mmCIF file of the N, C-alpha and C atoms, coordinates in Angstrom:
data_MODEL
# 
_entry.id   MODEL 
# 
loop_
_atom_site.group_PDB 
_atom_site.id 
_atom_site.type_symbol 
_atom_site.label_atom_id 
_atom_site.label_alt_id 
_atom_site.label_comp_id 
_atom_site.label_asym_id 
_atom_site.label_entity_id 
_atom_site.label_seq_id 
_atom_site.pdbx_PDB_ins_code 
_atom_site.Cartn_x 
_atom_site.Cartn_y 
_atom_site.Cartn_z 
_atom_site.occupancy 
_atom_site.B_iso_or_equiv 
_atom_site.pdbx_formal_charge 
_atom_site.auth_seq_id 
_atom_site.auth_comp_id 
_atom_site.auth_asym_id 
_atom_site.auth_atom_id 
_atom_site.pdbx_PDB_model_num 
ATOM 1   N N  . MET A 1 1  ? 83.995 63.218 159.743 1.00 0.00 ? 1  MET A N  1 
ATOM 2   C CA . MET A 1 1  ? 83.801 62.012 158.976 1.00 0.00 ? 1  MET A CA 1 
ATOM 3   C C  . MET A 1 1  ? 82.177 62.219 159.009 1.00 0.00 ? 1  MET A C  1 
ATOM 4   N N  . LEU A 1 2  ? 81.753 61.642 157.653 1.00 0.00 ? 2  LEU A N  1 
ATOM 5   C CA . LEU A 1 2  ? 80.452 61.631 157.599 1.00 0.00 ? 2  LEU A CA 1 
ATOM 6   C C  . LEU A 1 2  ? 79.745 60.036 156.823 1.00 0.00 ? 2  LEU A C  1 
ATOM 7   N N  . HIS A 1 3  ? 79.609 59.818 157.263 1.00 0.00 ? 3  HIS A N  1 
ATOM 8   C CA . HIS A 1 3  ? 78.771 58.631 156.473 1.00 0.00 ? 3  HIS A CA 1 
ATOM 9   C C  . HIS A 1 3  ? 77.188 58.574 156.362 1.00 0.00 ? 3  HIS A C  1 
ATOM 10  N N  . ILE A 1 4  ? 76.862 58.207 155.136 1.00 0.00 ? 4  ILE A N  1 
ATOM 11  C CA . ILE A 1 4  ? 75.671 57.941 154.863 1.00 0.00 ? 4  ILE A CA 1 
ATOM 12  C C  . ILE A 1 4  ? 75.348 56.645 154.267 1.00 0.00 ? 4  ILE A C  1 
ATOM 13  N N  . THR A 1 5  ? 73.927 55.679 154.430 1.00 0.00 ? 5  THR A N  1 
ATOM 14  C CA . THR A 1 5  ? 73.552 54.887 154.300 1.00 0.00 ? 5  THR A CA 1 
ATOM 15  C C  . THR A 1 5  ? 72.486 54.803 153.414 1.00 0.00 ? 5  THR A C  1 
ATOM 16  N N  . LEU A 1 6  ? 72.401 54.179 152.328 1.00 0.00 ? 6  LEU A N  1 
ATOM 17  C CA . LEU A 1 6  ? 71.117 54.044 151.210 1.00 0.00 ? 6  LEU A CA 1 
ATOM 18  C C  . LEU A 1 6  ? 71.208 52.848 150.734 1.00 0.00 ? 6  LEU A C  1 
ATOM 19  N N  . PRO A 1 7  ? 71.084 51.662 150.980 1.00 0.00 ? 7  PRO A N  1 
ATOM 20  C CA . PRO A 1 7  ? 71.576 50.447 150.345 1.00 0.00 ? 7  PRO A CA 1 
ATOM 21  C C  . PRO A 1 7  ? 70.789 50.745 148.879 1.00 0.00 ? 7  PRO A C  1 
ATOM 22  N N  . ASP A 1 8  ? 69.179 50.508 148.954 1.00 0.00 ? 8  ASP A N  1 
ATOM 23  C CA . ASP A 1 8  ? 68.506 50.194 147.667 1.00 0.00 ? 8  ASP A CA 1 
ATOM 24  C C  . ASP A 1 8  ? 67.443 51.558 147.828 1.00 0.00 ? 8  ASP A C  1 
ATOM 25  N N  . ARG A 1 9  ? 66.776 52.154 146.784 1.00 0.00 ? 9  ARG A N  1 
ATOM 26  C CA . ARG A 1 9  ? 66.321 53.071 146.441 1.00 0.00 ? 9  ARG A CA 1 
ATOM 27  C C  . ARG A 1 9  ? 64.591 52.458 147.851 1.00 0.00 ? 9  ARG A C  1 
ATOM 28  N N  . LYS A 1 10 ? 64.251 51.245 148.149 1.00 0.00 ? 10 LYS A N  1 
ATOM 29  C CA . LYS A 1 10 ? 63.021 51.448 148.634 1.00 0.00 ? 10 LYS A CA 1 
ATOM 30  C C  . LYS A 1 10 ? 63.242 51.444 150.460 1.00 0.00 ? 10 LYS A C  1 
ATOM 31  N N  . THR A 1 11 ? 64.829 51.933 150.734 1.00 0.00 ? 11 THR A N  1 
ATOM 32  C CA . THR A 1 11 ? 65.243 51.942 152.019 1.00 0.00 ? 11 THR A CA 1 
ATOM 33  C C  . THR A 1 11 ? 65.396 53.466 152.494 1.00 0.00 ? 11 THR A C  1 
ATOM 34  N N  . ILE A 1 12 ? 65.335 53.600 153.876 1.00 0.00 ? 12 ILE A N  1 
ATOM 35  C CA . ILE A 1 12 ? 65.358 55.047 153.960 1.00 0.00 ? 12 ILE A CA 1 
ATOM 36  C C  . ILE A 1 12 ? 66.555 55.326 154.554 1.00 0.00 ? 12 ILE A C  1 
ATOM 37  N N  . PRO A 1 13 ? 67.209 56.285 153.642 1.00 0.00 ? 13 PRO A N  1 
ATOM 38  C CA . PRO A 1 13 ? 68.466 56.247 154.114 1.00 0.00 ? 13 PRO A CA 1 
ATOM 39  C C  . PRO A 1 13 ? 68.911 57.210 155.584 1.00 0.00 ? 13 PRO A C  1 
ATOM 40  N N  . THR A 1 14 ? 70.291 56.787 156.208 1.00 0.00 ? 14 THR A N  1 
ATOM 41  C CA . THR A 1 14 ? 70.396 57.138 157.178 1.00 0.00 ? 14 THR A CA 1 
ATOM 42  C C  . THR A 1 14 ? 71.897 57.759 157.518 1.00 0.00 ? 14 THR A C  1 
ATOM 43  N N  . ALA A 1 15 ? 72.313 59.018 158.174 1.00 0.00 ? 15 ALA A N  1 
ATOM 44  C CA . ALA A 1 15 ? 73.426 59.567 157.791 1.00 0.00 ? 15 ALA A CA 1 
ATOM 45  C C  . ALA A 1 15 ? 73.918 59.640 159.545 1.00 0.00 ? 15 ALA A C  1 
ATOM 46  N N  . THR A 1 16 ? 75.279 59.685 159.605 1.00 0.00 ? 16 THR A N  1 
ATOM 47  C CA . THR A 1 16 ? 76.081 59.827 160.845 1.00 0.00 ? 16 THR A CA 1 
ATOM 48  C C  . THR A 1 16 ? 77.375 60.918 160.534 1.00 0.00 ? 16 THR A C  1 
ATOM 49  N N  . SER A 1 17 ? 77.367 61.524 161.356 1.00 0.00 ? 17 SER A N  1 
ATOM 50  C CA . SER A 1 17 ? 78.491 62.637 161.102 1.00 0.00 ? 17 SER A CA 1 
ATOM 51  C C  . SER A 1 17 ? 79.601 63.339 162.496 1.00 0.00 ? 17 SER A C  1 
ATOM 52  N N  . ARG A 1 18 ? 80.868 62.479 162.289 1.00 0.00 ? 18 ARG A N  1 
ATOM 53  C CA . ARG A 1 18 ? 81.150 62.524 163.443 1.00 0.00 ? 18 ARG A CA 1 
ATOM 54  C C  . ARG A 1 18 ? 82.586 63.519 163.569 1.00 0.00 ? 18 ARG A C  1 
ATOM 55  N N  . CYS A 1 19 ? 83.207 64.218 164.447 1.00 0.00 ? 19 CYS A N  1 
ATOM 56  C CA . CYS A 1 19 ? 83.998 64.968 163.982 1.00 0.00 ? 19 CYS A CA 1 
ATOM 57  C C  . CYS A 1 19 ? 85.256 65.005 165.699 1.00 0.00 ? 19 CYS A C  1 
ATOM 58  N N  . GLN A 1 20 ? 86.666 65.292 165.273 1.00 0.00 ? 20 GLN A N  1 
ATOM 59  C CA . GLN A 1 20 ? 87.474 64.435 166.587 1.00 0.00 ? 20 GLN A CA 1 
ATOM 60  C C  . GLN A 1 20 ? 87.172 65.896 167.815 1.00 0.00 ? 20 GLN A C  1 
ATOM 61  N N  . CYS A 1 21 ? 86.387 66.786 167.535 1.00 0.00 ? 21 CYS A N  1 
ATOM 62  C CA . CYS A 1 21 ? 86.077 67.174 168.490 1.00 0.00 ? 21 CYS A CA 1 
ATOM 63  C C  . CYS A 1 21 ? 84.897 66.977 169.443 1.00 0.00 ? 21 CYS A C  1 
ATOM 64  N N  . GLY A 1 22 ? 84.437 66.137 169.245 1.00 0.00 ? 22 GLY A N  1 
ATOM 65  C CA . GLY A 1 22 ? 83.198 65.620 170.192 1.00 0.00 ? 22 GLY A CA 1 
ATOM 66  C C  . GLY A 1 22 ? 81.506 65.295 169.432 1.00 0.00 ? 22 GLY A C  1 
ATOM 67  N N  . ARG A 1 23 ? 81.507 65.598 168.131 1.00 0.00 ? 23 ARG A N  1 
ATOM 68  C CA . ARG A 1 23 ? 80.788 66.455 167.544 1.00 0.00 ? 23 ARG A CA 1 
ATOM 69  C C  . ARG A 1 23 ? 80.221 64.350 166.965 1.00 0.00 ? 23 ARG A C  1 
ATOM 70  N N  . ASP A 1 24 ? 78.837 64.023 167.364 1.00 0.00 ? 24 ASP A N  1 
ATOM 71  C CA . ASP A 1 24 ? 78.459 62.781 166.998 1.00 0.00 ? 24 ASP A CA 1 
ATOM 72  C C  . ASP A 1 24 ? 77.001 62.870 166.948 1.00 0.00 ? 24 ASP A C  1 
ATOM 73  N N  . LEU A 1 25 ? 76.396 62.945 165.381 1.00 0.00 ? 25 LEU A N  1 
ATOM 74  C CA . LEU A 1 25 ? 75.093 63.519 165.236 1.00 0.00 ? 25 LEU A CA 1 
ATOM 75  C C  . LEU A 1 25 ? 74.644 62.141 164.186 1.00 0.00 ? 25 LEU A C  1 
ATOM 76  N N  . PHE A 1 26 ? 73.422 61.754 164.691 1.00 0.00 ? 26 PHE A N  1 
ATOM 77  C CA . PHE A 1 26 ? 72.739 60.869 163.583 1.00 0.00 ? 26 PHE A CA 1 
ATOM 78  C C  . PHE A 1 26 ? 71.408 61.054 163.188 1.00 0.00 ? 26 PHE A C  1 
ATOM 79  N N  . THR A 1 27 ? 70.923 61.024 161.527 1.00 0.00 ? 27 THR A N  1 
ATOM 80  C CA . THR A 1 27 ? 70.007 61.363 161.817 1.00 0.00 ? 27 THR A CA 1 
ATOM 81  C C  . THR A 1 27 ? 69.021 60.293 160.518 1.00 0.00 ? 27 THR A C  1 
ATOM 82  N N  . VAL A 1 28 ? 67.594 60.068 160.001 1.00 0.00 ? 28 VAL A N  1 
ATOM 83  C CA . VAL A 1 28 ? 66.732 58.987 159.554 1.00 0.00 ? 28 VAL A CA 1 
ATOM 84  C C  . VAL A 1 28 ? 66.340 59.755 158.930 1.00 0.00 ? 28 VAL A C  1 
ATOM 85  N N  . GLY A 1 29 ? 66.326 59.662 157.257 1.00 0.00 ? 29 GLY A N  1 
ATOM 86  C CA . GLY A 1 29 ? 64.896 60.065 157.028 1.00 0.00 ? 29 GLY A CA 1 
ATOM 87  C C  . GLY A 1 29 ? 65.560 61.106 155.307 1.00 0.00 ? 29 GLY A C  1 
ATOM 88  N N  . HIS A 1 30 ? 65.179 61.306 154.726 1.00 0.00 ? 30 HIS A N  1 
ATOM 89  C CA . HIS A 1 30 ? 65.588 61.872 153.322 1.00 0.00 ? 30 HIS A CA 1 
ATOM 90  C C  . HIS A 1 30 ? 66.060 63.465 153.576 1.00 0.00 ? 30 HIS A C  1 
ATOM 91  N N  . ARG A 1 31 ? 65.297 63.772 154.154 1.00 0.00 ? 31 ARG A N  1 
ATOM 92  C CA . ARG A 1 31 ? 65.287 65.289 154.087 1.00 0.00 ? 31 ARG A CA 1 
ATOM 93  C C  . ARG A 1 31 ? 66.445 65.557 155.055 1.00 0.00 ? 31 ARG A C  1 
ATOM 94  N N  . LYS A 1 32 ? 65.809 64.711 156.163 1.00 0.00 ? 32 LYS A N  1 
ATOM 95  C CA . LYS A 1 32 ? 66.736 64.950 157.777 1.00 0.00 ? 32 LYS A CA 1 
ATOM 96  C C  . LYS A 1 32 ? 68.724 64.548 157.109 1.00 0.00 ? 32 LYS A C  1 
ATOM 97  N N  . VAL A 1 33 ? 68.810 63.570 156.527 1.00 0.00 ? 33 VAL A N  1 
ATOM 98  C CA . VAL A 1 33 ? 70.067 63.515 155.675 1.00 0.00 ? 33 VAL A CA 1 
ATOM 99  C C  . VAL A 1 33 ? 70.510 64.523 155.032 1.00 0.00 ? 33 VAL A C  1 
ATOM 100 N N  . LEU A 1 34 ? 69.980 65.034 153.864 1.00 0.00 ? 34 LEU A N  1 
ATOM 101 C CA . LEU A 1 34 ? 70.562 66.271 153.335 1.00 0.00 ? 34 LEU A CA 1 
ATOM 102 C C  . LEU A 1 34 ? 70.414 67.721 154.287 1.00 0.00 ? 34 LEU A C  1 
ATOM 103 N N  . ALA A 1 35 ? 70.156 67.974 154.813 1.00 0.00 ? 35 ALA A N  1 
ATOM 104 C CA . ALA A 1 35 ? 69.765 68.810 156.305 1.00 0.00 ? 35 ALA A CA 1 
ATOM 105 C C  . ALA A 1 35 ? 71.730 68.465 156.708 1.00 0.00 ? 35 ALA A C  1 
ATOM 106 N N  . LEU A 1 36 ? 71.903 67.257 157.428 1.00 0.00 ? 36 LEU A N  1 
ATOM 107 C CA . LEU A 1 36 ? 73.198 66.789 158.172 1.00 0.00 ? 36 LEU A CA 1 
ATOM 108 C C  . LEU A 1 36 ? 73.830 67.358 157.031 1.00 0.00 ? 36 LEU A C  1 
ATOM 109 N N  . VAL A 1 37 ? 73.816 66.785 155.923 1.00 0.00 ? 37 VAL A N  1 
ATOM 110 C CA . VAL A 1 37 ? 75.189 66.951 154.979 1.00 0.00 ? 37 VAL A CA 1 
ATOM 111 C C  . VAL A 1 37 ? 75.258 68.425 154.674 1.00 0.00 ? 37 VAL A C  1 
ATOM 112 N N  . ALA A 1 38 ? 74.338 69.296 154.465 1.00 0.00 ? 38 ALA A N  1 
ATOM 113 C CA . ALA A 1 38 ? 74.615 70.991 154.427 1.00 0.00 ? 38 ALA A CA 1 
ATOM 114 C C  . ALA A 1 38 ? 75.379 71.224 156.432 1.00 0.00 ? 38 ALA A C  1 
ATOM 115 N N  . ASP A 1 39 ? 75.106 70.601 157.308 1.00 0.00 ? 39 ASP A N  1 
ATOM 116 C CA . ASP A 1 39 ? 75.810 70.939 158.750 1.00 0.00 ? 39 ASP A CA 1 
ATOM 117 C C  . ASP A 1 39 ? 77.170 70.643 158.472 1.00 0.00 ? 39 ASP A C  1 
ATOM 118 N N  . HIS A 1 40 ? 76.934 69.638 158.265 1.00 0.00 ? 40 HIS A N  1 
ATOM 119 C CA . HIS A 1 40 ? 78.175 68.472 158.453 1.00 0.00 ? 40 HIS A CA 1 
ATOM 120 C C  . HIS A 1 40 ? 79.441 70.115 157.527 1.00 0.00 ? 40 HIS A C  1 
ATOM 121 N N  . THR A 1 41 ? 78.763 69.547 156.607 1.00 0.00 ? 41 THR A N  1 
ATOM 122 C CA . THR A 1 41 ? 80.098 70.820 155.124 1.00 0.00 ? 41 THR A CA 1 
ATOM 123 C C  . THR A 1 41 ? 80.365 72.249 156.195 1.00 0.00 ? 41 THR A C  1 
ATOM 124 N N  . ALA A 1 42 ? 78.953 73.117 156.948 1.00 0.00 ? 42 ALA A N  1 
ATOM 125 C CA . ALA A 1 42 ? 79.451 73.956 157.521 1.00 0.00 ? 42 ALA A CA 1 
ATOM 126 C C  . ALA A 1 42 ? 80.209 73.403 158.571 1.00 0.00 ? 42 ALA A C  1 
ATOM 127 N N  . HIS A 1 43 ? 80.159 72.613 159.520 1.00 0.00 ? 43 HIS A N  1 
ATOM 128 C CA . HIS A 1 43 ? 80.981 72.552 160.463 1.00 0.00 ? 43 HIS A CA 1 
ATOM 129 C C  . HIS A 1 43 ? 82.580 72.096 160.384 1.00 0.00 ? 43 HIS A C  1 
ATOM 130 N N  . ARG A 1 44 ? 82.470 71.718 159.220 1.00 0.00 ? 44 ARG A N  1 
ATOM 131 C CA . ARG A 1 44 ? 84.226 71.591 158.400 1.00 0.00 ? 44 ARG A CA 1 
ATOM 132 C C  . ARG A 1 44 ? 84.976 73.056 158.184 1.00 0.00 ? 44 ARG A C  1 
ATOM 133 N N  . ASP A 1 45 ? 83.817 73.791 158.117 1.00 0.00 ? 45 ASP A N  1 
ATOM 134 C CA . ASP A 1 45 ? 84.723 75.375 158.263 1.00 0.00 ? 45 ASP A CA 1 
ATOM 135 C C  . ASP A 1 45 ? 84.521 76.208 159.671 1.00 0.00 ? 45 ASP A C  1 
ATOM 136 N N  . LEU A 1 46 ? 84.025 75.720 161.050 1.00 0.00 ? 46 LEU A N  1 
ATOM 137 C CA . LEU A 1 46 ? 83.814 75.937 161.942 1.00 0.00 ? 46 LEU A CA 1 
ATOM 138 C C  . LEU A 1 46 ? 84.748 75.241 162.593 1.00 0.00 ? 46 LEU A C  1 
ATOM 139 N N  . CYS A 1 47 ? 84.474 73.863 162.453 1.00 0.00 ? 47 CYS A N  1 
ATOM 140 C CA . CYS A 1 47 ? 85.522 73.691 164.066 1.00 0.00 ? 47 CYS A CA 1 
ATOM 141 C C  . CYS A 1 47 ? 86.327 74.155 164.175 1.00 0.00 ? 47 CYS A C  1 
ATOM 142 N N  . PRO A 1 48 ? 86.840 74.090 165.665 1.00 0.00 ? 48 PRO A N  1 
ATOM 143 C CA . PRO A 1 48 ? 88.316 74.546 166.037 1.00 0.00 ? 48 PRO A CA 1 
ATOM 144 C C  . PRO A 1 48 ? 89.491 73.764 165.826 1.00 0.00 ? 48 PRO A C  1 
ATOM 145 N N  . LEU A 1 49 ? 88.869 72.543 165.447 1.00 0.00 ? 49 LEU A N  1 
ATOM 146 C CA . LEU A 1 49 ? 89.994 71.797 165.398 1.00 0.00 ? 49 LEU A CA 1 
ATOM 147 C C  . LEU A 1 49 ? 90.698 71.639 163.858 1.00 0.00 ? 49 LEU A C  1 
ATOM 148 N N  . LEU A 1 50 ? 90.062 72.274 163.092 1.00 0.00 ? 50 LEU A N  1 
ATOM 149 C CA . LEU A 1 50 ? 90.014 72.206 161.773 1.00 0.00 ? 50 LEU A CA 1 
ATOM 150 C C  . LEU A 1 50 ? 90.924 73.192 161.048 1.00 0.00 ? 50 LEU A C  1 
ATOM 151 N N  . THR A 1 51 ? 89.855 74.605 162.007 1.00 0.00 ? 51 THR A N  1 
ATOM 152 C CA . THR A 1 51 ? 90.523 75.594 161.433 1.00 0.00 ? 51 THR A CA 1 
ATOM 153 C C  . THR A 1 51 ? 91.755 76.350 162.378 1.00 0.00 ? 51 THR A C  1 
ATOM 154 N N  . GLU A 1 52 ? 92.271 75.443 162.929 1.00 0.00 ? 52 GLU A N  1 
ATOM 155 C CA . GLU A 1 52 ? 93.367 75.774 164.009 1.00 0.00 ? 52 GLU A CA 1 
ATOM 156 C C  . GLU A 1 52 ? 94.177 76.090 163.151 1.00 0.00 ? 52 GLU A C  1 
ATOM 157 N N  . GLY A 1 53 ? 95.182 77.047 163.124 1.00 0.00 ? 53 GLY A N  1 
ATOM 158 C CA . GLY A 1 53 ? 96.507 78.244 162.401 1.00 0.00 ? 53 GLY A CA 1 
ATOM 159 C C  . GLY A 1 53 ? 95.457 78.299 161.328 1.00 0.00 ? 53 GLY A C  1 
ATOM 160 N N  . ARG A 1 54 ? 94.775 77.834 160.032 1.00 0.00 ? 54 ARG A N  1 
ATOM 161 C CA . ARG A 1 54 ? 94.112 78.674 159.522 1.00 0.00 ? 54 ARG A CA 1 
ATOM 162 C C  . ARG A 1 54 ? 94.223 80.410 159.534 1.00 0.00 ? 54 ARG A C  1 
ATOM 163 N N  . GLU A 1 55 ? 93.718 80.890 160.867 1.00 0.00 ? 55 GLU A N  1 
ATOM 164 C CA . GLU A 1 55 ? 93.713 82.273 160.746 1.00 0.00 ? 55 GLU A CA 1 
ATOM 165 C C  . GLU A 1 55 ? 95.295 83.273 160.806 1.00 0.00 ? 55 GLU A C  1 
ATOM 166 N N  . ALA A 1 56 ? 95.990 82.120 160.707 1.00 0.00 ? 56 ALA A N  1 
ATOM 167 C CA . ALA A 1 56 ? 97.348 83.171 160.376 1.00 0.00 ? 56 ALA A CA 1 
ATOM 168 C C  . ALA A 1 56 ? 97.999 83.288 159.503 1.00 0.00 ? 56 ALA A C  1 
ATOM 169 N N  . ALA A 1 57 ? 97.899 81.931 158.322 1.00 0.00 ? 57 ALA A N  1 
ATOM 170 C CA . ALA A 1 57 ? 97.495 81.838 156.937 1.00 0.00 ? 57 ALA A CA 1 
ATOM 171 C C  . ALA A 1 57 ? 96.814 82.946 155.861 1.00 0.00 ? 57 ALA A C  1 
# 
């Protein structure tokens, strides 16, 4: 799950990246949120819980 909060343009964004594998990351700030989004996307392709069974396909 990726949760991003940016109520308005005057607010500093925050983001949380969580996964059933135990991943629980939180960050604050525009650049860090963008980096976490990219990292979260990469994690979806690498997480053993999400990729289990894909190898056989």
